C-alpha positions, -999 to 999 in steps of 0.1 A, spaced: 0 0 0 12 35 -8 25 52 24 0 80 21 -30 60 12 -44 59 48 -38 96 54 -56 103 21 -86 82 33 -87 100 66 -85 134 49 -113 125 26 -135 113 55 -128 145 74 -135 168 45 -167 150 36 -179 151 72 -172 188 75 -189 194 41 -220 175 53 -222 198 84 -219 229 62 -248 218 41 -270 204 68 -267 233 92 -263 261 67 -295 279 77 -284 278 114 -249 290 107 -260 318 84 -285 332 109 -256 336 134 -232 364 137 -197 367 123 -166 386 133 -139 402 111 -102 396 112 -79 415 89 -103 431 65 -140 435 57 -139 403 36 -119 383 61 -146 370 83 -151 340 106 -184 323 115 -195 295 137 -194 273 106 -157 278 104 -152 269 140 -176 240 142 -163 222 111 -127 227 121 -135 210 154 -149 181 135 -119 177 112 -95 179 141 -115 153 159 -113 128 130 -76 134 125 -69 130 162 -88 98 163 -65 84 135 -33 100 149 -36 112 185 -2 129 184 -8 147 151 6 181 145 -21 203 131 -19 238 116 -54 252 113 -69 285 105 -91 292 135 -74 272 163 -39 281 153 -25 251 171 8 255 155 19 291 146 50 282 126 49 250 106 87 251 101 96 241 136 126 219 132 115 192 156 82 188 138 84 170 104 48 161 97 18 184 97 -19 183 88 -28 217 73 -66 224 74 -90 251 64 -124 239 72 -141 266 51 -122 285 24 -145 310 9 -164 320 41 -179 351 26 -192 331 -4 -208 306 20 -223 333 41 -238 349 10 -251 317 -6 -226 317 -34 -214 281 -42 -177 287 -45 -163 275 -12 -146 243 0 -130 223 28 -93 220 23 -70 194 40 -34 187 33 -7 166 48 29 178 47 58 153 52 92 168 58 83 201 42 69 183 12 32 184 3 21 148 2 -17 146 5 -44 170 -6 -82 171 -5 -106 198 -14 -144 193 -11 -171 216 -23 -202 201 -6 -227 224 -24 -216 211 -58 -207 177 -45 -172 179 -60 -144 161 -42 -109 167 -55 -82 145 -39 -47 132 -45 -14 120 -30 22 115 -40 23 82 -60 -14 80 -63 -23 107 -88 -52 132 -86 -89 127 -89 -123 143 -89 -152 121 -77 -132 89 -85 -122 100 -120 -86 109 -128 -82 145 -139 -55 166 -155 -48 202 -162 -55 217 -196 -23 230 -213 -24 259 -237 -14 294 -245 -30 323 -225 -54 334 -252 -72 301 -249 -72 299 -211 -91 314 -182 -72 323 -151 -80 333 -115 -64 355 -88 -64 352 -50 -59 385 -33 -44 389 2 -69 389 30 -53 420 44 -72 453 40 -43 472 27 -12 453 14 20 472 6 18 459 -30 -20 464 -34 -16 485 -66 6 457 -80 -21 432 -73 -48 451 -93 -24 458 -121 -14 422 -124 -51 413 -125 -57 438 -153 -27 424 -173 -38 388 -171 -74 397 -178 -66 416 -209 -42 390 -223 -63 359 -219 -99 346 -220 -103 364 -187 -93 365 -150 -116 357 -121 -116 364 -84 -138 336 -70 -132 343 -34 -116 309 -27 -80 301 -34 -86 264 -27 -113 262 -54 -91 281 -79 -64 255 -75 -89 226 -77 -103 240 -109 -69 244 -123 -62 207 -116 -95 198 -133 -86 218 -164 -113 245 -160 -87 271 -152 -54 275 -170 -38 287 -139 -40 309 -108 -18 329 -85 -19 346 -52 2 369 -30 5 366 8 -23 339 9 -25 318 40 -9 284 38 -40 265 48 -59 281 19 -35 268 -8 -16 238 6 -39 210 -7 -46 228 -40 -9 233 -48 -3 196 -45 -34 187 -66 -25 212 -93 11 198 -95 -2 162 -96 -25 172 -124 4 185 -145 6 222 -136 39 239 -132 38 252 -96 60 276 -77 54 288 -42 74 305 -14 67 310 23 71 348 26 62 351 63 69 320 84 52 334 115 20 342 98 22 313 73 19 335 43 25 322 8 31 336 -27 22 310 -54 17 304 -91 1 273 -105 -3 272 -143 -5 252 -174 32 247 -184 28 266 -217 15 297 -199 36 296 -168 61 322 -179 33 345 -191 16 343 -158 48 348 -138 57 378 -159 23 395 -157 18 390 -120 53 400 -110 52 378 -79 71 393 -51 70 397 -13 
């Protein structure tokens, strides 16, 4: 058996369980309150907290000593601690604003990192019943069907951007300018509100690529692996270890240099 098979199964079980909660209790969650973190669009609801608790519970049952980096609980603030070589990285609801506003672009994201190498990734959109999953040595799938990225030149591809959750980033003008350049030189550029879904759609061939600056690691960890397994060219860099912030590009190979040039990815 592949060394990551069981961890993949646990990740799928946890993601589906969390997704079922999001659907079943959506009316209850959406009638509740929310609080803001770093910007107007960076919010947290009871849905985020409740589903994260469920995911942690399932992972802990499988591995009581598991190291977990999660968005809301923040059990581990720096995933690069030298004495810790294996991590589960979870975002129980990526796209909280979309969920809160009844827009079906959101997902549960779970990744497993082994010695600083992304090894397992699962993204589940329960509203659309789309389960994306993969692991090193096992390939990448959507709902039990193997998937792959669509290669091509920019003029035949659609892209997506993930902006930082901060209200004002020091390179905010650069972000909007990059968005304009990609949008004007391709079939278009989207901002869906979920970096995880962007990466899953890139892996599935719907998007030709996506990028983000200073995104949270838990938003993109699973998707970066899935995109790479699907054939994307992927580059990412941890630009703030304390806050777990990531710059990344995942693209169809033939459009990677275009996307990198237009987005001018930098800290």
